[in-house]
N, C-alpha and C positions, 0 to 999 in steps of 0.2 A: 457432404464431405466436411470433416472437422477442420476448424481453423488451427493451423500449426502454431500460431502465436499464443493460443490459449492453453491452459493446463490440460495435459493428456494423461489419462489413467494407465498405469501398468496393471496387468491382470493379477488377480489373486490366485495362487497356485494350490497351497495346501488346504486341507479341509477346515482347519480352524484359523486360517489366516485372516487378519483384519488390517485396516489402515488406521493410523492415529494421526491426529492433527497436532503439529507443534505450533502453538499460537505464540507469535513473537511479541516481546514487550512493545508497548506503544502508549502514547498519550491519548486520552479520550478524544474521539472525533478525528483523529489522524487516519491515514491510510492503514488498512489492516493487512499485515503480512504474516504468512504462515508457510509451513512446509508439511509434506505428507511423508510418513514413514510406514513401512510394512513390518508387521510383527505377527505373532500368533497368540491366541488366548493362553496357551500353555506357557509361553515365555512371559506373558504378563502375570500369570498366576505365580510363577517362580521368582519373579523379580522383586527383591525386597528393597531396592533403592529407588526405582522409578515407577510409580503408579500412574494411572490415568483417571481422569474425571469424565463421566458421561454427561451429556447435555440432553435435557428434555425441554421441549419448547413447542410452540405452535408455528407451523410453516407459514401461515398467512397467505396473502394474495400473491400467487405465483407470478403475476405480471409486474409486481413492484420489486425491482431488482437494485442491487448495489454491487459494484465491482470491488473484489478483494484480490490479493495477489498470493497465489499458491506456487511455491518454488519460483518466485519472481515472474510468474506468468499470470495474466489477468484471468479472472473467473467470475462469473455472475452468480450471486446467491440471493435469496429473498431478503427483503428489508428486515424481517423479524430475526433471521439468523445473523445477519450482519450486526444488528443492534445487540444481540446476545453476546457475540464475540467481542464487540467493542466494550461492553460492560464487564466482561469476564477477564479481559487481559490485564496483566500487571504491567507497571511501568518499568520493571527491572527484571522480572522472572518469566521464563518461558513456561507455558502451560501445556501439558500433554492432555489432549482432549479427544473424545469420540463424539462426533456430530454426524448423524445419519446422512444428511443431504450432501456432505462432502466426503465422508469416509466410505460411502457406498456409491459406486458408479450407477446413478439412477437410470441411465440410458441402456444399461446392460441387464436385460431381464433375467437371464440365468444367474448372474451374480447377485442381483437383488433378491431373487428367490432364496438363494443359499444364505445370504447374510441375514435376512429376516428370520430364517430358521435358527440363527445363532443368538437372537436377541436375549434369551434367558441368560446365556453365559456372558454376553457383553455387558449387560447391566449389573449382574450379580458379581462380576469380577472387578468392576470399577471401584476405586477407593471411595469416591463420592459421586453423587448425582446432583447436578445443579438444575433445578426447575426454574427456568427463566420465564417470568410472567409478563415482561415488557417494561415500560418506563415506570418510574416512581413519581411520587409527589409528597408534599409535606405530611398529609394525613397518613399515607402509607408508611413513611419513615417513622412517624410518631408511634404507630401501632407496633412496628417491629421493635423499636427501642423499648416500649413499655413491656412487650412480651418477654424481652430479655431480663426484665426485672421481676417477673412473676405473673400472677393471675390477672387477666384483663377485666376491667370494669364493664358493666353493661354497655356504657357509651362506647368504649373502645371495641367491644365485640361487634357493635353495629358498624363502626368504621372498618373493622376487619372484613366483615361480610361485603360491604360496599366497595372497598378499595382493593381487596386481595382475592377473596373467595368467589367473586363474581367475574373474574378474568376468564377469557376464552379457554385457557388451558384446562380448566376444570370441566369443560363440556366435550372434550375430545376423546376418541376411542383409545388411541395408542398410549396415552399418558398413564392409564391404569396399570398396565403391565410394567411400564418404566418405573413407576413408583413402587409397586409391590416387589419387584425384583431387586431394588436398590438397597444396599446395606446402610448407606448414610446419605439420605436425601436432604437437600437444602432448598429453600424457597428464596428466589432473588427477584427484586424489582429494581430496575436501574442498577446501581452499583451496591445497593444495600441487600444483604442476605442474612438469613436466619435458618438454623436447623429445623426441619419439619417437626421433629419430636418436641423441641422447645416451644414452638408455636402451638402445637396441639396441647401440650401441658398447660400453657397459659390460657387456653380456651376452657378446658374441662377441669383443670386443677387436679385434685386427687380423686375425683369421681370415678367410679367404675365405668368403663366404656360401655359395657352391656347395659347398665342402668341408664346411662346417658342416651343410648340409642332407643331404648324402650320408652323413655320419657318423651322424646320427640315424636316417635312413631305413634304414640297414643293420642297425640293432639289431633283433634278433628280438623281444625283449620290451621295449618302450619304457615307462619309468616315467612316472607322471603328470607329474612335474616336467619331464622331458625332452620329453614330448609337447607340453606347453604352450609351452615355449621354442621347439620346432621350429615350431609353428603361428605364433608371433610372428615368427620369422625368415622363414617362408614369406610372411607378409603383407608383411613389409618388402621381400622380393625382388620381390613384385608391385608394390609402390609404386615401386620403382626401375626398373620396366619390364623385369624379367628373367623368362625369356629373351626373350619377345616378347609382343605384345598377344594375349590369348587369344581363341578363338572363343567364341560364346555357349555352345556345347555343353561345351567344356572348362572354362570357368569355373563353369558350373552343376554339372558333375560333381564338380569339386574342392570345391565348397562344399555339396554334398549333405549333408543332416543338420543344417545350420544353421537357425536358427529365424526365423520371421516371424509376426507377429500376423495379417496378411492373407496367405493362401497365394499370392495372385496376385503378391506381391512376390518370391517365389522366382524368378520370371522378370524382373519389372520392376526388381528391385533389382540386377540385373547388366547391364542393357542399356548403361549409360553406360561400362562398362569393357571390354565385349566388342568384338571387331573385327567391325563390322557394315558390309558393303560397301554403297555408296550409288550405284553405277553402274546404268544402266538395264537391264543384262543380268542383274543379280542378283535373286534372289527378294525380294519385299517383306519388310522387317524387321518384327518385332513392334512395335506401337505401344501405348503405355500407354493403357489404357481400363478404368477401374474399373466400367464398366457391364457388362462381360463376366463370365461365371461363371468359377470356378477351372478347371473342365473345359475351357472354351473357350480360356482363356489357355494352359494346358498343351498343348492340341492345336495351337493356332496356332504356339507356339514349336517344337514337334516337326516340324510341317509345314515350317517355315522351315529347320530343321536338315537334314531329309531331302532338301530341294531343293539343298543344298550337298553335293556328292559326298563331301567329306572328313568329313562329319558323319553318315554312315550308321551309324556305331558306336552312335548313339543307340538303335538297335533292339536292341542287346545288353543294354540296361538297362531293358527293359520288365518283367522279372520281379522280384518281391520275395519275401522269405522266407515271408511269410504272405499268400496271395492274399486272404484275408478282410479284410485291412487296406487293400487297394487302394482308392483314391478312387472312390466310387460314380459310375457313369456315364462313367468314363474309357475311351475306346476301347482295345482290347487292344494296339494297336501304339504307344500313347503311354506313355512312361515316367511313373511317378508321381514327380514332382519333389521330393516331401517328403523 
């Protein structure tokens, strides 16, 4: 039974209905107060006065909680989300924000299924996306300040890799589509933020992105710093739509090894950015459904790939180095997507 003293969700009714968080002004470190409103993606699209910002972050340890107040009622959220809200709020201005852990009733599986299916529209409709990487430090602030002034020196590129590009956000599954779908992403550490595009330009300068990628991929032994910068540039290329919209197989293969708290998200976290045909002659695309097991989700995704002739390559990735580590119950013809 739910606690009547804590915040209670009202159901979402219409097909494109979402919740937005109104993050109230406050001093850093003080109690976090906000309210939740219901709106629709269509209303947000047509509203020229009040836009919203989408938040991209790492959930972190679910056992580490902090209490905030939603509509004056206490609610527990992860420390990482609370830190992001604390860093984002203004001392005088209310912020309209979409944050998944609050704006989706995570205990309501049918709602969660439907809202995850709206991710493409939620992130592409947001005026900005804030990628919150966690706390800041002097080196991190120094790199961001330097990037705003122009091209980074080799020493500052090293600081960038160590202090920013090595953060857990860059290892997670969901963030890829959150970045690719965003029209104006910003990177934020602590209360310091910089536009993604400005930071990328400060790294590669006027170099052609394709040449930059080829240069790093031709290196036989790629240093940690170079590998992190290459990954950053590859993500930027995907955001710019280069070279083309990927198939579900290609995007999952390229992102294999990235992390997700829920293994089903290794599939669901890529649906919004993959080229999924919708004509009646195409095989049915995977649909988000958290009632299904991980094995069922992997199997359904592979079945979809195999019914598309260009994706038979999936069969070449059924083997893993240590068969004993293979997901229990997974059919032999289905790749372990982990």
